[in-house]
Kinemage of the C-alpha trace (Angstrom):
@kinemage 1
@onewidth
@group {chain A} dominant
@subgroup {mainchain}
@vectorlist {calphas} color= white
{ca met a 1} P 111.232 -74.054 53.471
{ca lys a 2} L 108.080 -73.046 55.306
{ca lys a 3} L 107.921 -71.634 58.827
{ca asp a 4} L 106.994 -74.998 60.373
{ca glu a 5} L 110.002 -76.641 58.739
{ca leu a 6} L 112.259 -73.802 59.916
{ca val a 7} L 110.952 -74.147 63.475
{ca gln a 8} L 111.595 -77.908 63.372
{ca ser a 9} L 115.133 -77.319 62.062
{ca ile a 10} L 115.826 -74.825 64.873
{ca ala a 11} L 114.441 -77.273 67.436
{ca asp a 12} L 116.614 -80.100 66.077
{ca ala a 13} L 119.768 -77.957 65.984
{ca thr a 14} L 119.355 -76.464 69.468
{ca gly a 15} L 117.635 -79.186 71.453
{ca leu a 16} L 114.751 -76.849 72.228
{ca ser a 17} L 111.190 -78.059 72.103
{ca lys a 18} L 109.271 -77.165 68.968
{ca ala a 19} L 107.147 -74.682 70.961
{ca asp a 20} L 110.249 -72.987 72.398
{ca ala a 21} L 111.857 -72.807 68.949
{ca asp a 22} L 108.669 -71.235 67.575
{ca arg a 23} L 108.673 -68.616 70.346
{ca ala a 24} L 112.379 -67.897 69.753
{ca leu a 25} L 111.834 -67.425 66.018
{ca gly a 26} L 108.850 -65.165 66.722
{ca ala a 27} L 110.935 -63.079 69.122
{ca ile a 28} L 113.715 -62.689 66.538
{ca val a 29} L 111.295 -61.581 63.820
{ca glu a 30} L 109.524 -59.176 66.203
{ca thr a 31} L 112.822 -57.666 67.383
{ca ile a 32} L 114.110 -57.129 63.852
{ca thr a 33} L 110.773 -55.666 62.714
{ca ser a 34} L 110.382 -53.249 65.617
{ca asn a 35} L 113.983 -52.022 65.492
{ca val a 36} L 114.124 -51.524 61.725
{ca ser a 37} L 110.728 -49.794 61.743
{ca ser a 38} L 112.052 -47.364 64.369
{ca gly a 39} L 115.059 -46.497 62.157
{ca gln a 40} L 117.761 -48.755 63.584
{ca arg a 41} L 120.084 -51.178 61.783
{ca ile a 42} L 120.351 -54.808 62.868
{ca gln a 43} L 123.610 -56.506 61.943
{ca ile a 44} L 123.886 -60.285 62.296
{ca pro a 45} L 127.451 -61.480 61.609
{ca gly a 46} L 127.556 -64.209 58.979
{ca leu a 47} L 124.013 -63.423 57.781
{ca gly a 48} L 123.704 -59.738 56.943
{ca thr a 49} L 122.282 -56.352 57.865
{ca phe a 50} L 118.630 -55.322 58.079
{ca glu a 51} L 118.089 -51.572 57.738
{ca pro a 52} L 115.495 -48.983 56.793
{ca arg a 53} L 116.014 -47.449 53.346
{ca glu a 54} L 114.680 -44.082 52.282
{ca arg a 55} L 113.149 -43.732 48.834
{ca ser a 56} L 112.831 -40.142 47.672
{ca ala a 57} L 109.729 -38.676 46.070
{ca arg a 58} L 109.665 -38.998 42.301
{ca glu a 59} L 107.528 -38.674 39.222
{ca gly a 60} L 105.860 -41.688 37.693
{ca arg a 61} L 103.353 -42.415 34.966
{ca asn a 62} L 99.958 -44.047 35.093
{ca pro a 63} L 100.386 -46.962 32.640
{ca gln a 64} L 96.728 -46.830 31.557
{ca thr a 65} L 96.503 -43.124 30.776
{ca gly a 66} L 100.124 -42.017 30.485
{ca glu a 67} L 99.361 -39.237 32.970
{ca thr a 68} L 102.271 -37.998 35.112
{ca ile a 69} L 101.762 -38.642 38.827
{ca gln a 70} L 103.755 -37.835 41.954
{ca ile a 71} L 104.979 -40.805 43.977
{ca ala a 72} L 105.508 -39.927 47.658
{ca ala a 73} L 108.740 -40.556 49.558
{ca thr a 74} L 108.683 -43.799 51.550
{ca thr a 75} L 110.791 -45.855 53.906
{ca ser a 76} L 111.149 -49.546 53.115
{ca pro a 77} L 113.068 -52.389 54.747
{ca gly a 78} L 116.349 -53.418 53.187
{ca phe a 79} L 118.682 -56.379 53.615
{ca lys a 80} L 122.333 -56.611 52.634
{ca ala a 81} L 123.786 -60.115 52.759
{ca ala a 82} L 127.103 -60.702 54.537
{ca ser a 83} L 129.965 -61.967 52.410
{ca ala a 84} L 130.053 -65.296 54.299
{ca phe a 85} L 126.362 -65.821 53.497
{ca lys a 86} L 126.902 -64.911 49.840
{ca gln a 87} L 129.800 -67.368 49.586
{ca ala a 88} L 127.796 -70.164 51.224
{ca val a 89} L 124.923 -69.665 48.788
{ca ala a 90} L 127.277 -69.480 45.811
{ca gly a 91} L 128.931 -72.729 46.910
{ca ser a 92} L 132.419 -71.272 47.251
């Protein structure tokens, strides 16, 4: 499903206009992005939890030369699906 199809589905389900549904979806994405990037968790019951995840520094290898390199610590976004969402996808 592409964004336009998602916006249309939201508009159909809520009775909002397509433009309002697009703005609502944009606001949701922006809110999740800004909060997770500032270190907060966002928990949506029935869907899951968005959170920042720390990856520690580690050693790696350059696949072309075999040389050992240092990979810096990073923070990346993570998502853990809620059990209700997992069950719905699994068809249970």
